[in-house]
N, C-alpha and C positions, 0 to 999 in steps of 0.2 A: 629691467627684468623682474624686479621684485613686485612691481605693481600688478602685472598679470597674474602672478602667483597668488597674491592676496585676493584678487578678484575670483579666481577659480576656487579658492578655499571657501570663500563666502557663499558661492553658489552650490557647492557640493552637498550640504545637508538638505537642500531643496529637492534633489533628484533621488535621494535614498528613501526606502520605505521606513516607516516609523519603527518596525520591528521585524526581523527575519526569524521565522519559527525554526526551531531545531528539527533536523530531519528525522530524529528518533521520536519526535513527539506525535501524539495522536492527531493534534490539530493540523499538522503539516499533511499527513496522509489523507485525512478527511477532505481537506481543501483540494488536494490533487485529484481525488475521485470526483469531486463536484466540478472541477475544471474539465475533466474528460467527459462528464455528463453534458456540460454545456456544448462541447464540441461533438457530441453524439458518437463518441468513439468507444463502443462497447468492449472491444478487445482490450483496449488500454485500461478500462475500468477493472476488468478481471485480472489483468497483469499486475496492476497496482495492488489489488486485494491480495494476490499471491505473495507479493513482497511484504505486505503487512503481516500475513500469516507467518512468514519466515522470521519476522522480527518479534512475533508474539503480541502484535498490536491489533486490537479489535476495533472496528469502526463504531461510530456512535449511532444512536437510534434514527438520526436523519440521513446518514450515509448508507447504512446497511440496506434499506429499501432500494437505493439506487443500484447497488450491486445485484440484488435479486432481480430487478427489472432488466438489467443487462443479461443476466442468465436466461430469462424468459425470452428476450428478443433473439438471442443466439441459440435458443433451444438447448442450452447446456444443462441438461436435466441432472446428470450425476453431480456436477459442480454445485448446483443449487441445493440438492439433497444434502451434500456435505456441509454446506454453510448452515443449513437448518440443524444438522446434527451438532455442529460446533457451538451453536448458541444455546443449545438446550440447557446446559449447566451454567449459564450466565444470566445476569439480570436483564439482558436484552429480550429474553423470551417472554418476559412479563409485560413488555412494552406493546401497547395496542397497535402502534404504527408498524412495528416489526412483524407482529403476528398477522396483520392485514397484508403486509408485503409478501409473507410466506404463502398465504392463501391465494393471493393474486398470481404468484409464481407457479404454483401447482395447477391452477385453473388454466393459465395460458399455455402450459405444457401438456394439457389434456389429461392431467392426473386428478380427476374430479373427486375420486374417493379420498385421496390424501388431503386435498384441499378441505373437504367436508370434515375430515377428522380433526384437522387443526382448528377449523372454525368452531366446531362443537366444543372443543377444549378451552376456548377463550373465555376467561372469567368475565371480561367486560367487552362489549361490542358497541362500536359507534356506527353512525350511518355509513361511513366509508367502508367499514368491515362488511356490513350487509350488502352494500353495492358491489364490492369485490366478489362476494360469493354468488350473488344473483346474476351479475354480468358474466361471471365465469361459467355458470350453468348454461346461460344462453349461448355463450361462445362455444360450448361443447355440445350443443343441441339438446341439452337437458331442460326443455322448455317447461314440462310439467313440474319438475323439481323447482325451477325458478319461481313459478307461481305459488307453490306451497311455501317456499321461503318468504315470499312477500307477505303472505297471509300470517306467517309466524312473526314476521317483523312488525306487522300491525298489532298483533296481540301483545307484543312487548312495548307498545306505545312508542315505537320508533317512527318518526315522521319521514316519509319518503321525499327525496329531492328530485331534481331534474334527471340526474344520472339513473336513479332507480326507475323512474317511469319510462325512460328511453329503453332500458333493458326489458322492462315488462311489456312494452308495446311491441317490441321485436318478437317476444315469446308469443303474444296473442296473435300476431300476424302469421307466424309459422304454424300455430295450432288452429288457425282460422276461427278463433274464438271472438266473434264479433261482440257478444254481450259484455265480456270482461274488458275488451278494448274500449268500448263506449264508457264503461265505468271509470277506467283510467283517464279517459278524455275528460270526463266530468271532474275528477279529482284535480287535474291540471288547471281547469278553469277556476275551480273554487280556491285554489291555493296560489293562483297567479303564476304558475310555472309556464303557461303557454306563452306569455309575453316576456317572461324573464330570460328564456334561453331559446334562440332560433332552432337549436338542435331538436328541441321537443316538438316544435311545429313540423319540422322536416320528417321526424320519425312518425308523427301522427299521419302525415300524408302517405308515407310508405305503408302504414298499416291499412288505411282506407283504400289504397290502390289495389289491395288484394280482393276488395269487395266491389267497389264502385268508384271509378275514376272521377265522376262528377262530385262526389262527397269530398274526395281528396282536393279537388279544385276549389271547393268552398273553404276548406281549411287553409289553403294557400292564400285565398283572398283576405282572410281574417288575420293573417300573420302581419304584425306591425313591422317586423324587420326580416327582409328576405335577402338571402345570400345566394351565391352561385349554386350551392348544394341544393337549396330549395327549388330553384328553377330547374336544375337538372333532374330532380326527382319527378317533378310534374311533367316535364317534356318526355322523359323516359316512360312515365306511366301511360301517357296517351299513345306513344309509339307501341308499347307492349300490347295494348288492346286493339291495335290495328288502325288507329286514327292518326295516320302519318301527316295528313293535312293540318290537323289541329296542333300536332307537335311542332311543325314548322311555323305555324302562326304564333305559338308561344315563344318560339325562338326569336321572332321579329320583335315581339313585345319586350322581351328581355333586353335586346339591344337598344330599344327605344327608352328603356328604363335606366340606361346608362351603365349597364354591366357588360364587361367583356367576357366572352365565352372562354371556357377552358377546353382541354382535350376531350373530356367526357362529353361536354355539350356537342362538340364538333362530331364525335363519333356517332352519337345518336342522330344528329341532323343528317349526316351523310347516309346512314341506313334508311332514314325516312324518305330521302330523295330516291334511293334505290327502289323502295317499295312502291313509290308513286310512278316510277318508270319514266320520269320526265328528264330528257337529256338537257334541255335548256336550264331547268332548275338545278340540275346536278352541276352544270358548269358554273353557275352563279355561286353555289356553295363552295366549289373548288376554288374560285377566286377569293372568297372570304377566308378560306383556310390559308391561302398564301398571304393575304393581308394581315391575318392574326399570327403570322410567323409559325405555322404548323408544318411548313414544307419539309422540315427535318425530323418531324415526329413520325417514326416508322409505323406506329399504330394508325395514325391518320392517313398516311400514304397508302397503307394496305387497305384501309376501308374505302378510300377513293377508287382504288383499282377494282375492288369488289363491286362498288357502285356502278362504275362504267360497264363492267362485265354483265351485271344484272340488267342494266338498261339496254344492252345490246351493242355498245360501242367498244368493240374489242381493240380497235386501233388506239383509243384514248388510254385504255389500260396498259397497252404495250408502251405507249409514249411515256407514261408516268414511270413505268418500270425502268426504261432506259435512262431517265433523268436522275434516278437514285444512285448516288456514288457508292454507298456501302449497303449491300443487300444482305439481309439475314434470311433465315428460313421462312419467316412469316411473309416477306415480300415475294420470295419464290413461290410459296404456296398460293398466294393471290394470283400470280401469273398463270400457274398451272391450272388453278380453278377457273380462271377466265377462259382459257382454251377449252377446258372441259365443258363449260357452260355453252360455248358457241359451237360445240361439236367438232372442234379441231383436234381430233385425238392424236394425230401424228405430231402436231406441234406440242401438245401436252407431254407426250413421251420424250420428245427432243429436249424440252425444257427441263424435264426431270433428270435426264441424263447429263445435261449441261450443269445443272445444279450440283450433281454428284462430282462431276469433273472439276468444278471450281472449289471443291473441298467443303461445301456447305452440308452439314450433317442433317439428314432428314429427321423430322420429328413425327409425333403421332398424327398430327393433322396432315402432313404430306402423304403418309400412308393411307389415311382415311380418304383423301381426295383421289388417290390413284386406284383404290380398290374397285370403284364402280366401272373403271375402264376395262377391267379384266374380261368382263362378259362380252365386250365388243372387239377385243383383240384376237388375232388368229389362234394363238396358243393360250386360250382364255384360262384354262385350269392350271396350266404350268405357270403362267404369269402370276396368278392369284396365290398359288402355293409358294412361289418365289418371294412375294412380298411378305407373306406370313412367316417364312423362314427368316427373312431379314429382321422382322420384328423380334423374333426369339433370339437371334444372334446378337442384335444390338442391345438386348436387355431392356427393351421398352416395356413399361408397365401396361398391361392390357386394361386401361381405364375404360370408363363408360363409352367415350367417343370412339376410341380405337376398337374396342371390343364390338360395338355395334356395327362399325364399318366392316370388320372381318365377318361378323355374323351375317350381315346383309349380303356380302359377296358370296359366301358359301350357299346362302339361301337362294340367291339368284341363279347360281350354277347348279342347283338341285343336289348339292352335296350335303345331305341331311346329317350324316354321322359327324362330319366335321363341324357343322353348324351347332349341333348339340354339345360337342366338346368345347367349342368356344364359349357357348352360353354359360356353361358351368365354371369357366375360368374367369368370367367377368365378376369382379369383386362387388362393385356397386351397380347392380343392374337397375335400369329404369324401365318405365313402361314400354319404351321402344324396344328394349331387349326382349321382353316377354312377347310383345306383339309380333316381332319379326320371326321368332322361333315358332310361335303358334301358326303363323301364316305359312311358313316353310313346310311344316308337318302336314298342314291341311292340303297344300298344293300337291304333295306327294301321296295323298290319300292315306296318310297314317293317322286316321281319325282317333284311334284309342290314345296314342301318345299326345296328340294335340289336346284332347280333352283332359288328360292327366296334367299337362302343363298349365292349362287354363285353371284347373282346380288349385294347383300349387300357387298360382298368381293370386287367386282369391284369398288364400291364407297368408300371403306375404304382405309387406308394407305397400307394395305397388298394386293398388286395386285395379281391376279391369275397367277400362274406359270404352268409349264408343268404337275406337279403332280395334280394341281387343275383340269386341263383339262381332265386328265386321269380319275379322280374321277367323274366328271360330265358326261363324255361320257358313263360311265358304267350304268347310269340311262336310257339312251335312246338306247335300244337294240332290238326294235321291229319296224316293217315296218312302222307303222303310226307315228313314231318319226323321220323319215328320214330328214325332213326339219329342225327340231331343231338341229339334228346332223350336218347338213351342215352349219347352222349358227354358231355353235361352231367352226367348222373348219375355217370358214371365220374370226372369232374373233382371232384365233391363227395367221393367216396370217397377219391380220391388225395390231395386237399388236406386231408383230415381235417376238413371242415366239418361241424359238428354237425347231425344231421338231427332237428330239433325237430318238433312236430306240424304247424306251418305248412309247413315244407319237405316233409315226408312227404306232406302233402295236395297240394302242388303237383306232386310227382313222380307221385302217383297219378292226378291229373287229366291230366297229360301223357300217360301210358301209355294211359289210357282213351280220350282224344280221338284219339290216334295209332293206335288200333285194336288195341293189345295189352292186352286186357281181363284176361288171365291174370296178367300182371305187376302190373297195377293192383290187382287184388283181393288178390294175394299181399302187396304192400306195405301195403295197408289192413289185412288180417287179422292180419299179423305184428307190426304196430306196437302196442306195449303201452300207449301213452299217448294213445289216441284221444280227442279232445275233440269238442265239439258241432260245431265247424267241419268236422272231418274227415267226420263223418256227413253233414252238409248238403252238403258238396262232392260226395261220391259220389252222393248222391241227385240233386243238380243235374246231375251229369255224365250220368247215365242219362236224365234228363228231356230234356237238350239233345240227346241222341242218339236221341230219340224211342223210348226203351225204357222205357215207363211201367210195364210189368209188373215189370221188375227194380227200378225205383225203388220200387215199392210193397213188394216183398219186403225191400229194405234198410230201408225205413221201419218195417215190422213187426218186423224184427230189432232196429232201433234202440230202439223204445219199450220193449223188454224190458231194455235196458242203460242208456240215457240218456234223460232227459226232453227231448222235442223242444221247440223254441221256435217263435216265429212264422215265422222264416225257413224252418224245416223244412216247416211246413204250406204256406207260400206256394210253396215249391219243388214240393211234390206237387200243389198246386192248379194250377200252370202246366201240368202234364201233363194234368189233367182239362180245363183250358181249351183246350189245343191239340186234344185229341181230342173235345171237346164231350161228355165223359163225365159227364153230369149226375148219374146215380145215385152215382158215386164222389165227386163234388163235394159232394153232400148228406151223405154219410157223414163226410167230412172236416169239414163244417160242424158236424155234431153233436159230433164229437170236439173241435173247437175250443171249442164252447160249454161242454162239460164241463171243459175245461182252463182256460178263462178265468173260470169261475164262482168260482174261488178266487184267481186272480191279478189279476182286474179286467179292465176293458174294454181291448181292444187295437185301436187305430185302424188300424194297418197291416194287421191281419188283416181288419178290416171292409172296408177299401178293396179288398183282394184278393178278398173274396167278392162285392163288387159287380161287379168285373170278371169273375169266374168265372161268375156266374149270367148276366150279359149275354152273354158269349161262348158260353155253353151254351144260349142261346135262351130263357132264362126271364127276360124283362124284369120280370115282376111281382115275383119274388123280389129282383131287383136294386134295383128302386125301393123295396121294403119295407125292405131293409137300409139303403139310403141315407137314407131318412127317419128311421130309428131311431138313426143316428149322432148322439151328443149334441154333440160338438165337431168339426165337420167341418173339414178343412183343404183346401188347394188340390188335393191328390191325390184327395180324395173327389169334388170337383166335376168334375175332369178325367175320373174314371171314369164318372160318370153322363152327362156330355156325350158321351163316346165311345160309351157304351151306346146313347143315343138315335140318334146318328149312324149307327152300323153297322146299326141296325134300321130305318133309313129314316125316322125321326121327326126330320127336320131342324128343324121348328118347335119341337118340345120341347127339342131341343139348344140352340137359341138362347134359348128362355125360361129354361133352366137357366143359360146364360151370363149373362143379365141379372140373374137372381136372385143369382148368385154375386157380381156387382158390388154389388148392393144390400146384401148381407150383409157388405160390406167387404173382400172378398178380391181380391187383385191377380192377374190371369191371368198365366201364364207361357208359355213357348214351346210346351209340350205342350198347354196349353189351346187355343191357336190351331190347332194341328194337328188336334185332335179336332173343334173347331167347324167348321173349314174342310172337313174330310172329311164332316161331317154335312150341310153345305150342298151339297157335291158330290153325295152320294148321293141327296139329295132335290130336286135341280134348283133350289135357291135361289140363282140366279146373282147377282142384284143384291145380295142380303143378304150373300153370301159375299165379293163384291168390296168392299163397304163395310166388312166385318169386317177384311179384309186391310189396307186402307188405314188403318184405325184403329190397327193395331199400332204404327206409328211415330208417327203424328200424335197419338194420344190416350194410348197406353200406353207410348210411348217404348221399344218393343222392336224391335230391328233384325231384320227377317225373315231367316230362313236359307233354304238351298236347299230344305229340305223344305216350307217354307211356299209357296215359289214353285211347287213341284211340285203342291201341292194346288190352287192357282189354275189351273194349266194343266189339271189333271184336271177342275176345275169348268167351265171354258170348253169343254174338249173334249167332255165328256159332254153339254153343252147344244147342241152342234153349231156352236159359234163357233170353228172351227179356225183361221180367219185371225186372229181376235183373240188366240187362244192363241199363234200363231206370233209375232205382234207383241209380245206380252207377254214371250216368251222372249228376243226380240231386245233388249228394253229392260232386261233383268235386270242389276243392278249386279254380280252374281256370276256365275261361270262355271256354266252349267247342267250338272248331273250326269246319270247314266243314268236316274234316277227321273223327271226332268223330261221327257226325250225319250221314255221309255217310256209316260208318261201320254198324250202327244200321239199316239204310235203306236197306242195302244189305241183312241183316238178315231177314227183313220183307218180302223181295222178296222170300227167300227160304221157309219161314214158312207161307206165304200167310196172313200176318197181314196187311190187306188193310187200316183199319182205322188208325192204328198207323203210317203206312207209310205216310198217308196224312198229319198227324200232323208234322211228322219229316221233310217232304219235304218242308213245309212252312218255317221252321227255316233254312233249308239248302239253299233254294232259296234266303232268306234274306241275307245270308252270301256271296253267290256266284250267283248273279242274271244273270250273263252272261255265266255260265258254262252249256253247253247243256247236259252234261252227267247226271246232276241231274234231268232234265226234262225227259230224256229218261228212266232213272231207274224207276221213278215213273210211267211213261207210260207203261213200261213192267209189273209192278205190277198190274196195272189196267187191262191190256190185259190178264194176266194170270187169273184174277178174272172174266173176261168176261164183264168188264165195258167199252164197246166200245165207249160210248158217252164221258166218261171222257178221254179216249185215244185221241179221235178226238179233244177235247178242248186243251189238252196239245200239240198236233201236230200243231194246229193253233197258239198257244202261241209261240212255237219255231220258226214258220215261221214269225210271226209278229216281234219278237225280232231279226230276221236275224241271228239266231244261227245255227251253223253247228256241227253235231255230227260226230266224226271221224269214217270213215267206218271200219267195221271189216275186218281184213286181216290176212292171215297166210302166212308164208314163210318157205323155206327150203334151206339150203346151200349145194351146190354140187360142189366139186372141187374148192372151194373159191368163187363161184358165187352164189348170192342169187336169188332164184326164188320166186316171190311173187304172191299170189292169193287172189282174193276177191270172194264174193258169186256169183255163176253162171258165173264165169270168163271164157271167151273164147279167151283171148288175148294171151295166151301162145303159142309159136310155136308148141308145142306138145299137143295142146288142144284136138284134136281128140283121141289120144292115152290115155290121162289122163281120159277123160270122158268115154271112152270105158272100161278102167280098173275099174273105179268107178262103172259102171253098173254091171260088172262081179262080183266084190266084194260084192256089195249090194245084188245081187241075192244069193250068197253063204252064207253070214252071216244071211240072213233071213231064209235060210234053217236050220241053226244051232241055231236059237232061237232069233235073233235080231228082235225087234218090234219097228218101228219108234214111238217116243214119240211126238205126235202132239202138246202137250201142250207147247213145246218150240217154236212153231210158233206163234208169237204175232201179227197176222193179222186175221181179220174176213173174212176167206176164207173157201172154201170147203176142205174136207179131202185130195182130190187128189192134190189140189193146195198147201196145206200145206206140203204134202209129197215131192212135187217137190222142194219147198223151202229148206226143211231139207236135201234133197239129193244133193243140190248144195252148201252147206256151205263150206266156204273157207278151214277149217281144213280137210274136207273129200277130197277135191281136192289136197291139199298138200300131204296127206297120199298116195293117188293114184299115184301122181308123184314120191314119194319116192319108191313105190313098183316097178315102171317100170325103175327107175334110179339106185338104189343101188343093189349091188350084194346080193345074198341070204345069210342070216345069219347076215348081218350088221344091227345094230339098225337104226331106222329112227327117226331123230330129227325134230320136227315141232314146230314153234313158232307162237303164236297168240298175237296180241296187246290187245285184250279184253279177258274177262273170257270165257273159253270154255263152250259151252252149254251142258246141260245134255244129249241130244240125241247124240251129237258127242262123248261125254265121253263114252257112252254105245257102240256106234259103234266102237270106238277104242279098247275097251276091246275085242269085238268079233273078230275084225281083227287080233289083236295080237295072239289070240288063233288059228285063221284060218291059218295064214301064218307061225306061229312058230318063230316069231322074236319079239324083243322088240321095242315098239313104245314109244318114249319120247315126250311128248307134254308140252310145256311151255306156260302158259297163262299169264294174267296180274298180277297174284299174286303168282303162285307157279308152281311146276313141277308135272306132272303125268307120272309115269312109268307104262306102260301097258305090262304085261308079262303073257302069257298063260291065258288070259281072266280076269285078275285081275289088279286092279290099286293100286299103292303105297299109294294113299290117302284113301283107304278103303271106297270109295264112300262118304267120309265125306263132308257134305254140298251139296250132290247131291241125290235127292230122286230116288227110284227105279222105272223105267218106267214099268217094268214087273209086279211088285206087285201093282203098283198104289199108293204106299205110298208117302206122302209128308213129311216124317220125315227121318232123316239121318239113313242109315243102320249102323249096328254095325261095329265099326272100326276094321280093320284087319291089321295085320303086313305084310310088303312086304318082301317076301323071294323068291328067285329064286331056282327052283329045276330042275335038269336035267331030271327027269322022269315026264311025263305028268300025269301018274296015281297018283304019290305021291302028285303032286300039287293039283289034284282034291280032294283027300282025305283030304288034309290039309285045303283047302277052305271049304269043306263040314262040317268039324268039327268047323271051326271058324265062318263061315257066316250063318250056318243053312240053306243051300240051299234047295229048294223044289225038290222033285223027278223028276219033269219035267225038271228042270235045270240040274240035274245030268245026265240025259239021253243025253243031248246035247254034253257032253264032248267027247264021243266016236265018234259021227258023225262029230265033228270038225276035228278029226284026218284024217278021210276019205276025207273031203272037202279040207283039206290042200293040198292034192296031186293034186287037180284040178287047183290050182293057178300056 
C-alpha cells in the first residue's frame, strides 16, 4: 500500500501549474479576459470586466483594447463610453494602444465625430492609429474625409501600410476616383505591398471592377498568391457586368487550380446559370453543390430554387423545396417567387397562406414578392392595402426594397396619393424609388408634380439616369410640350447620360407625339443600334396618331431588316381595327399564319385577331378563330364577349360569360365592362343589373367608375332616367365625366331637356375643355327647338377656342381607306358617288323612306334640312360602296361619331332595296342592316315613320334566305303597320332598278 502512495506523490508536482495567480490580482483577470477573447465570447468579456470594476481593478494596456473591441462587436455604445470615461483620469489614457482602441470603438459604432475628437487629441499617433481612423471613416461612408486624412498622414511622414491602402482603395472605388486609385496602385507597386498581402491585390481588383473588368482581370493575373476571395471577386465582377459565361469559365479554372469553392462562389455560379437559362448547365452546378456539401446551406438551396424558376423548371424548384427538412422564410420566399415567375398565381397565394399557417413569419421580401400579385387578383386594391396594413402592424421597417415594392404596387394600381405617401416614408431612397414615382405621376397626367419630383431628384444624391429620362418624357407627349421635351433632351446631352436604345426610343416617341416628326425620324434613322422595341415604338406612334399609311411603310421597311414579333403585328392590327380595314387585316392574318407556322401557336396574336375581325364587322371570322384557340385565357373570353356585345348580341355575350365560368375561368374587371356593355346595347336591363350586383357579391370584385358608367348607360338607354340618377347618387365613388355623359346621352334620346341642363353643368365642371360636352347639350337644345340656348352654347365654344371633331365616315376598298365628310366633294369619284346617292334616295323614298328632319339641328327650312340630311357622310360612304363592291358582297362603313337616326333608317331601306348586307360601325357599336332590319332592333333610335320618341320593341337579328319569310318574321316581332307591310313587295321590284 505504501508503494503506490509514494508513486502518486512523486507524480503530483508534474500535473500542477508552476504558480496559481491570486483571484484578486490584475494578472488573473487580464488572463481571464484573454481566455474569453480566444473563445470569441464577447458577453463573457464584458461580464468579466464588470467584476473587475466591482473589485476596483483596471485592465492593462493590452487587455483594455480587447474589452473595447467586444463593446464594438456587441454595439454596446453606452458601455464603451463609460469605459472611456473611467480611464480618462488614469495613465491608460496616455497609452497609444488604448487611444487607438477607443478611436476604433467609436468608428465601428458609427460615432465618427467622437472618434475624430479622440484622434485629434492624441499626442502621438502611430500607423495603427491612422489606419483605425481612416478605416473608420471608410466604414462610415466618410470617403472624402478618409482621403484627406491619408494626405495629412503623408504630410506627417507616416508611411502607409497594406491596411491603409486597402481602406484608401475602397474610398476611391466608392468615389469613382480613378486617378487617385491608380496613384495608390503605383504606391503599392513601389513599396512591395502588392505581393506582400493578397488582400491588397483583391481590393485593387474590386476597385478596377467599378471601371473595367478587363483591368481587374489583369491585376488578378499578376497576383502571385490567389485565394478564394480573389477568385470570388473576379467571378462576381464578370457576373455583375453580364458576362455570365466568362464567370462560369473562371469557376472551372478555379477548380482546376486546386481550390475548393465556398458558399459565395456557389451563389454567384448558380446565379450565372440562371442568367444563361441553361437547364442542363444548372443541373450540373446543382450536382456540384451536392458534391461540395452545400445541400444544407439554406442560402444555396434558395439560390438553386430561384435558378430553376428563372430557367422555367418549376417542378425542380418544388422538388428542392420538398427536400428541405427545415424551411425558413427565405426558402418559402423562393417557392412563392417561383410560382409568381411561372404565372401560377393561385399556387403562390396558397403557398403564402401555408407559410403563415406553419408559423413562419413573413419578412420584407415576402411582402415585396406578393405585392405585384395584387394587380392580378380579383380584389386587387383590397389585397394590396391589406399587405400594407400587415407591414405597419408587424412593425416592418419600410426599407428601400419593401418601400419600392409598395410604391410600385400603388403606382400600378394608379393610387397616386398612396404612392406619394409611401415615397416620402422611404428613408433610403434609390433611383428606382424616384423613377417609379415620376412614372406614376406621368401616367396619371400629373405633369407638374412629375416635373417637380424630377427637379428634386436632380438636387438629391440620386441623380437622374436614362430610366428617369424615359419616365419624365412620357409625361410630355402633346404638341404644346415640345419645348419641355427639347429641354429634357438637352439635359441628357449636357449631363452625358448614355443614349441607349430605350432612351433613343423614348426621345423619338416624344418628338413624334409633340408634332416634330422630322426630328423623330432623324433620331430613329441615325441610331445605329435599333432594336425590335425601337421599330415597334415608331409603328405604334404612327398608329396612335392615326397615320396608318406611315405605320405600314415603316412595317414594310422593318421586315427587310428585323424579324417582327407579335407586338409588331398587334400594333399594325390596331390601325386596321381602328379604320375597320378588313382587307389589310386579312393580309396581316396571312402574314401571321406564315410566321407562326415555324414558331408555334401565339395566343396573344389569336386574341388580337378575334378583336380585329369583330371590330371590322366580321363576326363569323372572329367566332371561327375563337373556337380554334386550343388553350383560351381570360383575354380570349373577354374578346369574344366584347365582340358579341358591340354587335348587339347581348344574349350570346351572356352565354359566353356563363361558358367562361363553366370552363373554370375567373372574370376580371374587363370581363364585366364587356358584358355590361353588351347588356346595355341589347336592352338586357334586368340581366345587366344582376350581373353588376354579382361583381362584389359573387366574384368579390370591387366595381370601378367604368362599371358604374356602364350601368348608368344601361338604365339610360332603357328609358329609366330617374333610376339612373338615383343610381349615380348612391355611388360609393365620385362619378366621373363618363358617368355623366352616359346619362346626358340618354337625355338626348328621351328629350329630357331640364335634366340635361343640370347634368351638363356637372360635366363641364369636370371637363371644361371638351367640346363634345357642349355639342351634345347643344344638340339636345336644338332638338327641343331652343335656338337661343343653342346660339349661346355655340358662342361659348367659340370664346373658349374649342374644336369639335367633324363627323366622318370611311370605307376600305382593296386595303385603301376612302374617307368622307358631310357634303364632301373631294373624292375623285365624287360625281359618280353623288349620282348614285340621288338615284338611291329616289328609289328608297318610293319604298317608304321618309327623311326625318328632326335630326337636322339647325334652324333652317325643310328643303335646307333635307339637303343636309342627304349629304351626311355615312350616306356618301354607302353610295361609294354600292358603286365599288361587286353585287352580293357586304358593305362595311365606319363612322367616328354616333350614326344619326335618319341615316340609320336610310340604311335599313337601302339594305332591303339592294338585297345585300350593310354593316355600319359607329362610335359605340355595330349595326347590321339586312332586308330592311337592323341588328340593334332600333334600340335607342326612335321611329321616324311613326313619330315616336321612344325605343321600338327590340327584335332579334336573324338572316333569312327568303324575303317573304323575313317579312313575316318582322311583322310578328315588330308589329308593323299595314302600310309598312305593303312596301315589302315594292322593294323587290325597285331592287331590280339598281
